[in-house]
N, C-alpha and C positions, 0 to 999 in steps of 0.2 A: 871151389871158386878160384883158388890160386892156380890150380892146374888148368882150368879153362882160360884164365887170364893169359897164362903162358902159351896155351894152345893157340889162342887168337893171334898172338904176336908171331908165333912160329908159322902159322898159315900165311900170314902176310909176308914174312921174310922169305919163305920158300916159293912165293908167287902162286900159291894154291888159292889164296884169297886176293881180293883187290887191295892195292896199296893203302887205301884209306879205310879198309875194313867195312865198306858200305854194304857188302854182301853178307856180313856176319851179324848174328844176333845171339846174345847170351840169355839163356832162359833158366830161371830159378823155379824148380818144381816144388810147390808148397801145398800144405793142407790147410783148409779153411777152418776146421773145427775138430773137436774130438769126434771120433767115428768108429764104427765097427769094421774091422778089416779082416778079410778072409784069410785064414791060414790053411794048413793042410787038412784039418779035420773039422774045425769049428771056428767061431768068431772070437776074437779078442778085442777088448776095448782099448784102443790106442789113442794117444793124445798128440795132435799136430804131427802126424806122420804120413808120408806119401807112399802108397803102395805102387810097386813097379816090378816088372818081370824081366827076365833075360839079363840078370846082373851077375857078374863074375864071382862076387864074394858070397853068393847064395849057396846054401848047402842042398837046395832042392833041385830036382831035375828041370823044373821049368824056370829056374833062376829067380823065383819070387823073393822079394825082400821089401822092407819098408825103410825109408830114410826120414830123418827129421826134416831134411830138405835135400835136394839134389840139383846139380848144375850141369847144363849141357850147352853146346853151341849148335846153332842151326845156320846153315849156309844156303843161300839161294843159288840154284842152278850151278852146282859144282861140275867139274869135268867128269866125276864119277857117275853123277845122276843129272845129266843136262836138262832133262825135262821136268824135274821137280826138285824141291829143296832136299838137302842132305842133313843128317844129324851126326854130330860128333859127340859121342858119349864115351868117355874114357873108361867107364865101368861096365859097358854092355858087352855081351857075348855075341852080338849080331854083326860085328865088324866095324871098321872105320874107313870112310863114313858109311852110313846106311841110309837108304832112301827114306824120306819122311813118312811115306805111307806104310812102309814095312815097320818102322819104329813104332808108329802109333798102334798098329794092329797087334804087334807081337810084344812090345814092351809096355805100352801104356794101357792097352786093352780097355778102351772107353766103354764098350758095351757091358763088360763084366763089372766095371766100376759103377755105371749107372744102375745096373740091376740091383746093386746093394746100397744105392742112394748115398754113395760117397761123394764128397765135394772136394775136388782138387782145383787149385789155382795155379796160374802160370805168370810169373813176372817176366816180361820180355823187355830187354834193354838192348839198344843198339851197341854193337861192340865198340864202335867209335867212342861213345860216351862212357862205356864201361872201362875202357883202357885209360880214359882221362880221369875218371872220378872215383873208381873203386879203391879202397884202402883196407888193409888188415894188419894189425899188429899181433894177431894170433892169440888174443886173450881167451878166445873160446876153446883153445886147445890146452888150457892150463887148469890145474886143480885149484881148489880154494886156497891152498897154502902156497901157490905159485909154482908148483912143479908141473912138468909136462905130462899130459895124458898119453902122448906118444912122441917119439922123436920128431922134432920139427924139421922142415926142409933146411938145406944147408945154404940157401941163398937169402938175401936180405928181405925183410918184410916189404910189402907193397905199400907205397905212399902215393896218394893222389897228386895230380899236378898242382892243386891248390894248397898242398901241404897237409891235408887231412891224414891222420895216421890210422884211423879205424872207423869204418862205417858199415861193416858187414850186416849189423842188425837192421839197418834201414832197407837192405835188399831182401832179407828173409822174413821181415814182418809185413803182414798184409795191412797193418794199421797205417803204414807210411804211404799208402796210395789207395785211392778209391778205385773200384773196378772201372775199366775203360768202357766208354760207350760202345754200343754194338756196331756202329757205323765203321766200316773198314777204313774209310778216308780219315775219320777222326783218330782211329787207332794208329795209322801210319804217321799222322801229324804228331801225335803224342810221342811216338818213338824217336822222332827227330828233335823235339823241343824239350822233353823231360829227361833230366839226367838219370832218374831212376826208372825210366821207361813207364810201362803201365802193366797193371794186373788184369789178366784176362780169365774169363771162365774157360772151361775145357772146350766147349763148343766154339767160342770165338777164337781160341788158340788154334784149333784144328782148321777152322775155316781160313784163318789168316795165312797159314803156311801152305795150305793146299792150293792157294791161288797166286801166291807171290811169284 
C-alpha cells in the first residue's frame, strides 16, 4: 500500500498520469471468506487470502502465491495501452505496466477461481482520494513486543491530510464497506464521493475496467 501510494505520486510527477490523478485507481485485492485454495498438488484451507499468479516472489513456475491482501494501481488509457486500462503491479512478472486484459487472464485467472468457487473482492479507490486520506504508522509490520517483522522503509510514515496516522485496516476490511451496486453509473459515483471507494465483486471489477 505504501509502495502504491508512492507509485501514484511518481506517475503524476513524471507526467505519466494526469496531474490530478483522475486516471488512476488504487485497488485492494481481498478475500471474502475462508476458502480452499489450489496449490501445486492439492487444496489447502486458507483464511482470508487472495490467490494470484505471475508474482515475482513465488517459487513456482507459474508464479502462483497467496496474499493476505495485495494492492495494485490501475490507469485508464495509458500511453502504453491507449485502447484499454493498464495495471501497475510492482510484484508481477508480467511487466510494468501491463494491459488490463492480460493481467486479468494471466494473473487473476477468474475462470480458474470460479471453477473452485473462490470468492475474491476488490476495493477500488480513486487515487485522488487515496492520496488524501490513506495513512499508515506501520503497526502491522511490528511484533507483539514492538519489534519489526522486517526493516521498515527509510522514509517517514504516511499521514493523511486530515492528520490521521493509521487507517490501513479500514481499506483491507470488507466490513468497512458494503458491496457496491451492480450499476456502473452508481459505482463510478461511489468512487468519486466515498473516501474508501467501493468493494466490488470479481465480475463487477472486471466489467468496470474493461469499459472505462
